[in-house]
N, C-alpha and C positions, 0 to 999 in steps of 0.2 A: 543794842543795835537798832537802827531805825529802818523802816521799810516804806516805800512809796506805794500807796494803794490806789489802783486805777478806779476811776469813777464808774458807776453803773451805766448801762445803756440809756437810762432815763435822762442822763445829763448830756443833751445834745450840744454840739459845738455852737458857741454864741456867734451869730452871724451879723448882729446889728450893733455890737460894741459893748463896752463895760463902763460902769461908773465905779470908781474906786473910793474906799473909805478907810481912813486910818484914825485911831483914837487921838484926839487933840489936833488933827490937821485942819488947815484953813484954806486949802486950795480949791480948784474948780472941779475935781473928780475925774480928770482926763487920764491920769496915770497914778501909779503908786507914789511917785515923787510929787504929784500935784493933787493929792487926794482931798476929798471932803472929810469933814469931821463928824457929820451927822447922818445917820442911816436913813431917817425919814426924808431928809432933803435929797439924798441920793435916789431913793425910790421915786420921788416926785420928778427929779430930773430924768430918770430912766424911762418914765412913761410919757414924757412930754411930747414925743412923736408917736402917735397912736399906731402908725403902720410899721414902725421900726424900733420897738421897745428894746432897751438894753437890759443887761443883767447888772446886779450890784454885787461887788466883791468886798467883803469886810475883813480887814486884817485882824490878827490876834490882838487882844487887849481887853481891858475892862471898860464897859460902856454903861453908864448910869442912865436908865430910861425913866424919864419923868412922865411921859405920855405914851401910851401903848402904840407901838409901830403899826401902822395900817398898811397891809399888803395891797398891791395893785395887780389886777389881772395880767398875766403873762410876764410880769417882772420877777424873775428868779433872784433870790437873795441867798448868797453863800458866805459862810464864815470858814475859819480854820486856815487862813493864809498867813504865811510869814511876812508877806509884803514884797515879794520879789517874783512871784509866779506869773507865768504867761498862759497857763493852761490849768483847768480844773484837776487834771490827773497829777499835777505836781504838789497838791496838798499832801502833807506827810502825816501819817498816823503812827501811833506807837506800835512797835513790833510785837506781835502776839496779843494785841489788845482787841477791843471791840470796834464796831463801825463808828461809834461816837467818840473814840479816843484820839483826838487830834493832838499832835505835838504842839501846835500853835493854837491854843484855845482862844476862841472868841466868846467872851462872857458878857451876857446882858443881865444887869441886876435891876430889879424893880425899885423904884423910888416912890412908893405909895400908889402903885398902879399895876396893871397887867403888863406883859412884855410885848406880845404881838397878837394881832387880830385881823380878821377879814370882815367886810361888811356885807358880802353877798357870795353866792356860789359863782365861781369863775367859769368863763367860757372855755378857757384853755388851762391845761395842767400847769400849775405854777408851784415852784419849789421854794421852801425855806429850809436850808440845809447847813449843818455844820456849826451849830451854836450851843452854848450852855445857857439855859434860861433859869434864873434863880430869884427867889424872894418876891415873886409876884403875889398880888392880893386880889386879883379879879376885877379891879376898878378899870373901866374902859368905856368906850362909846358904844360897843356892841355887847349885848347880853351882860349888862353891867352886874358885877358881883358874882358872876359865874365864869369858870375857867380861870383859875388862879394865875397861870403863866401864859395861856394861849387860848384863842378861839379859832378852830379850824372848820372851814366850810367846804362845800363841794368843789372838787378839782384842785384843791390845795394839797400839796404833799409836804408833810413835816418829816424830815429824815435826818439820820445821823446826828441827832440832837440829844442833849441831856436836859430833862425837865425836873427840877428839884426844889425842895424847900419852899413851895408856894402853897397858898391857901385861899379859901373862899368861903363866904357865908352863904353862897348859893350852891350851884351844882358844878362838880368837877374841880377838885382841889388842884390838879395839875393842868388839865385840858378840858374844855368844853368843845365837843365835836358834833357838828350837824351834818357832816359828810367829809369826803376827801380821804386821804391816806396818812396814817402814821406808820412809819417804817424804820426799823433799825434804830430805835430810840431807847434810852434808859430813863424810866419815869419812877422817881423814888422820893420818899420823904415829904410827900404832899398831903394836905389835910383839907377835908370838907366836913364841917361840924354841924351845920344847920341846913336850911333849905329843905326841899321836898324830894329832889331827885337822887341825891347821893353821888357816889363816884369819888372815892378818895384820890385815885390816880387820874381816871378819865371818866367823863360823863358823855355818853353817846346817844344822840337823839335825831337821826336823819328822818326826813319826810319823803315819802315815796314821790318820785322814782329815784331820789338821791341815794347813793351807796356810800357807806363808811367802811373803811378797811384798816385794821390794826394788825401788823405782821412783824415778826422777827424782832420783838421788843422784850426788854426786861422790865418788869413792873413789880416793885417791891417796896416794903416799908411805908406804904401809904395808909391813911386812916380816914374812914368815914364814920361820923356819928349817926348816920341815917341808914345807909345800905350800900353794898357794893364797895368794899374796901379797896379793891384794885380797879375794877371796871363796873360801871352801871350802864346797862343797855336798855333803851326805850325806842319808841318811834315806829312809824309805818314803813320807813325805808329799810333796806337790807344792811345788816352789819356782819362783816366777816372778821373773825379773830383766828389767826393761825400762827403756829410756831412761836408761841409766847411762853416766857418763864414768869409765872405769877406766884410770888412767895412772900411770906412775912408781912402780909397786909392784914388789916383788922377792920371789921365792921363792929364798932364798939362805942356805945354812948357814955359808959362809965366803966369803972374798974371791972365789973363783972356783968354788965348789961349788954350782952351780945345782940347784934342786929343781923338781918339776913344778908347773905352773900359776902363772906369774909374775903373771897377772891373775886367772884363775879355775881352780879345780880342782873337777871334778864327779865324784863316785863314786856317782851315782844316776841312773837313767833317768827319774826323775820331776822333770824341770826343763825350763824354757823360757827361753831367753835371746834377747831380741829388741831391735832398735833401740839397740844399745849401741856406744859408741866405746871401743875397747880398743887403746891405743897406748902405745909407749915403756915397756913393762914388761919385766922380766927374769926368766927361768927356763929350765928345759930346754925348755919350751914356754910360749906365752902362755896357751893354754887347753888343759888336759888334760880330755878329755871321755870318761868311761866311761859313756856313755848320756845321751840328752837331745836337745833340739831347739834349733838355732841358726838364727834367722831374721833376715835384714837387719842384720847387724852389720858394722862397719868395724873390721878387725883389722890394724893397720899399725905399722910401725917398732918391732916388738918383738924382743927377743932370745928367739927361740922362736916357732913358728907355732901352728897348730891341730892337735893330736894327738888322734886318735880311738882309744881303747883298748878292749880286750876282744874276745873272739871270739864272745860271745853277746849282747852289749848291742846296743841299737838307737840309732842316731844319725841325725838328719835335719839336714843342713846345707844351707840354701837361701838364696839371694840374699845371700851374704856376700862382702865384699871382703877378701882376705888378700894383702897386698902389702908389699914393702920390709921383710920380716922375715928374720932370719938366725939361725944357730945360736948366735951370740954377738955381742957389741957391735962386733966388728971388721967385721962385714958380709961376711966372706970367703965364707961358704957360705950361699946363700939357702935358705929353707925356706918352705913355704906350708901345704898340707893334707897331712898324713901320717897313718899309722895302721896298725892290724892288718888282716889279711885277714878280711873279714867281709861276707857278702852282705846283712846288715841295715843297712849304712851307705848312706844315700842322699845323694849329693852332686850337687845340681842348681842351675843358674843362678848359680853362683859365679864370681867374677873373681879369678884368682890369677896369680902370676908363674910358679912352677914348674907344669908340667902336672899335672893331676889323674891319679892312678894309674889305669891300665887293667889292672893285674895283681893287684889286691887284692880282686876279686869285688864291688867297690862298684857301686851303681846310679849311673851317671853320665849326665847329660843337660844339654845347653845351657850348659856351662861355657865361659868365655872365658879366654884367656891373654894377659896383658900382655907387651909386648916387652922390658921392662926392669924390673929390681928396684930401679933407682937413679933413672932419669929419670922425672919426674912428667908429662912432656909428650910431644910427638911424637918418635919414634925414626927416625933415618935408616937405610934398608935393614933394616926389621924382619924377623925370622925368619918363615919360612912358617908359617901357622896362628895367628899372633898378631894382636892388634888394632892393633899399630903404635904403641902409646903406653903411658904409665902411666895411672893413674886420672884425672889432671888435677885433683887436689884444689886448692882455692883457696889454701891455705897449709899447708905441711908443716914438720915438724921436720927438721933436717939431720943427725941421728944416729940410731943404733939402740940400743934398750934403755933402761933407766932412766937418768935424768940423773945425771951425775957431776960436773958443773961448774956454776958460777953462770950461765954463758952458756947452757948447755943447759936449766937451769931456767927462764930467761927465755923461751926458745923455746916452752916448754909453754904460756905465757900468750897466745901470739899465733897459735896454730894455728887453721885453719879446714878441717875435714874434709868440708865440703859439696862438691858437684860442680857444675861449670858445664854449659852446654848442649853443650859440645864433648867431654864425657867419654864414653868408650865404654860406661860403665855405665848410660847413660840408656835407660830403657824395655826392659831386657833381663831383668828379674826375672820370677818367676812369682807368681801370686796365692796368698796364704797366708791362710787364714781367720782365723788368730790375729793377723794383722798388718793393721790397718786404717788406721794412721797411721804417721808417721815419728817420729824422736826429738824433733822440735819440736812434734808434735801435728798436723802437716799431713796431710790425708787421702791415702791411697793408693788407686789410682794417680792421678797428675796427668795423665800422658800416656796412651799406648796400652797401657802395661803398667807394673808396678812398676819403680822404679829399684833397682839393686843397691846394697847398703850401707845405712847408718843414715839417710841423708838422701834425701828425695824432692825433686827439683827442682820448684819451684812453677810452675804455669801460671797466667797472668793473663788476665783478660777485658779486651778493648779494644772499645769501642763507638764507632762512627762511621757517619755517613750522614745525609742530609737528606731532608725530605719532598718530595713532588713539587711542592708549591707554593712551595718556598723559592726565593730569588733566586740560587741557586748549587747546585753539586753536589760530592760527594766521590767520588773513584774510588780503587780499589786501585792498587798499583804495576803491576798487569797490565791496568789499564784497565777493571776491572769496576765498574760503578756500584754504590755502596753505598746501599741503601735505608735509610729512616729507622731509626736505632738498630740497625744491623747489628752483631751481637755475634760476636766471634771470640776464640779462645784462642791464646795465645802462650806458649812456654816462657820463663822468666825469662832475660833477657839477649838476647832476640831483637831484631832490627832490624825496624821497621815503616816503611812508606813509603806516603804517600797523596798524591793529586793533588787540589788544590782549584781548582775551575773556576767562576768567577762567571758569571752570566748577562750578556748584553749590557747595558751601561749600569750595571753594578755592579762593585764591587771588594770585596776582603776588608778589612772594617773592623778586625776582630780575630779571632784564633783562639786558643783555649785548651783545656786539658784539665783535668778535675776527677777527682781520685783517689777510690777507694772505700775505705771503712773497714770494710766487712763482706764482703770477698771477692768483690766484683763484683755484689752484689745491688742496691745503690744507690750513688749517687755524690754525696757531700756533703762530701768532704774538701778538701784544698788545691787551689786553682786556680792553674794555671801558664800564662802567656801565651807563645805561641811564634810570634806573628805575624812577628817579625823574622827567624825562622829559615826561613820559607817562601821558596824560591828564585824567581827571576824567571820560571821556567817553571811555577810553581805546585806544585812538589813539596816535601814536608816529610818528613824522616827522623828517627825517634826510637828510643830504646832502651826496651824494656819491662822495668821493674823494679817495677811495681805495676799493679793494675787501674785503668783510667781511661776516661773518656768525653770525646770530642772535641766541642767546640761552636764554631760559626762565626757571626759577626755580619757579614752582607752589607750593604754601604753603597752607596747610590745615587750614581752619578757625575753623572747628569743633574739631580739635585735640587740640586746645588751652584750658587750664583750664578755668572754669567758673569764672566770676568776683565775688569776695567775696562781696556778697550783704550786709553782716553785717557791712562792712566798707564803701562801695560805693553804693548809692542808684541811680537807674535809673528810674526817674519819667516820664512816658509816657503820653502825652496829644494828642489832635487831631491836634496840630500844630508842634509837634516834641518831643524832649526829654530834660529833665534837669538832670544833674548829680550833686549829692551832696556827699560830703565826699572826694573829690579829694585832692591830694597833689599838691601844686603849682609846675608847670613844667611837670605834667603828660601829655603824648601825647595821645590824644583821636582820634581814626580813625574810620570812619563809612563806611561800605561797603554795596553794594547791595547784595541780596541773592546769586547772581552768582559771587561775589567776586570783583566787580569793586569799587575802592576807590572813594567816592564822597565827602568826607569831612575829613579834618585832621587839628588839632589845638592843641596847648599846653595851659594847664590851667594857668590862672593868679591868681586864688584863689582856694578856696575849692568848688566852684560852676561853672558850665558852661552850657549854653543852646545852642542847635543846632536845627534849624528849618528843618523839614523833611516833605515831602508830604506823602500821604498814601502809604503803602507798607511794605515789609519785609526787615529787615536790620540786619547786624551783626556789633556789636560795639566791638572794641578792645581798651583796656586800658592797656598799657604796654604789658605784655605777657599773658593777660587773655581776655576772650571774652564772649559775651552773645548775644542771638538772641532776637529781639524785633519786635513787629508788631505795626504800626501806622494805626489805623482804621479811 
């Protein structure tokens, strides 16, 4: 099934017109039916009027690029069209897919060159969106031999793109970035083997005051023979990396010659890395950090840990998980957070296996230590001072470092690095002003404090309680009466228990909960009936995996017509009651006087006996009822 995905707010409605491109077309570009066949020619036409520049829309197809496409300031270039659309929001993406998964793929293939580039920082934000860039080799007019597929500069946005299978002998196997934004892109299979800067996937080198931003991307299976298998960060400008999944990258010069930064190499104090999943990468370290800020990252299963370099640089490492990392893929020697002696390194509220150094002059506070670098769960006889377990991730890979086999690659597709409510990382982080959400966009904190790592465990709202005029009441498991619409917060996976108590002469007709679709503000989602799950004692137990509101329909027992005693006889004894004259299949229900169901069965013949202790009961057969006393 296909779904139409609406464009983000950054895609403003084009007011100055559009130049259309179709593979193999020979028209003037005024419409889909009169399209141009060349993207560069379309950009040139779109910028021909400096005060009213047009956008360029490129239909699906395969385009062989012999000379790198040169972007123009304020000329937005979009791919992913079927060739019939009249609005950007009509581009169709694969249902359940990622931001870059267009049904109608626009593929640009390098023919001995780079695919797209810019010659300068733009004055206006300019988008290149919706393309697959493949087989580039970094040859272009800008930063020649660096940036295998693309060169991105200030105020350019590269979004919803796939950057794959490109290489360079300079810096940045996939992309060379001196500013701008890379957002919601998949960057994989790119290679940087020589040069001095590195960056198998991306090489970032902004000059102040230019800012570079990489967000919401998947960066995997890239290789640098120098440093920074996934990303290399340099420059005096600021670089922001957030909500990235960086895995299966390598900083490797030869079969066993690891280089620094299997995932990330930073040689600039002007960077911020937050809410990133950094797992199963290989290098002398997963992250080489010569200055910068690392907030709420999950750094796990890497060949190499977090290494903080420099004696004068400043590093702030707060709320990170560094677990199950080792010096190589054998896992023999564990590593977590290591580095130089430097009083400007602040290591706080992190969770590691190896203890955080107390001899390196670092500022240490509130770090916790796992009991095992192997076990993800509880550990028998944990060492003193440890939390007695691993992080308890929901699903982990079973190996260390980048994948070497088909089975290991498959494992990468099934991981879940979020944490359950039993994780020791819950509510132990510190507040960081730069981090207001987690990797999924969930606000922080959900509980009493930030969770450590990239994921914040959700808390959900449960609403339960009846008005004082209702024909029954709801109590908590501790016996506390729930006033009408009592609202409580529960961490995801929690067990909730309520007691449902009908008033005398009433029973529970039905009980159901309605889920919320807006985080617990209103309840208009799916309704789920749980009447049959309520025990004979009136208790119901459920698991909280969403926000929901409980509703009960109380049904009068006394309003039911009396059992026709000329047809059905109720013979009461001191041990219970025998029913005579039933029809096979009749449902017989017995309630206490205050409406609690204590017995229910279907007759197998015209007779049925039910044992009851002394008391007052209401018996219902089909839609009729009678009151009886067992003395």
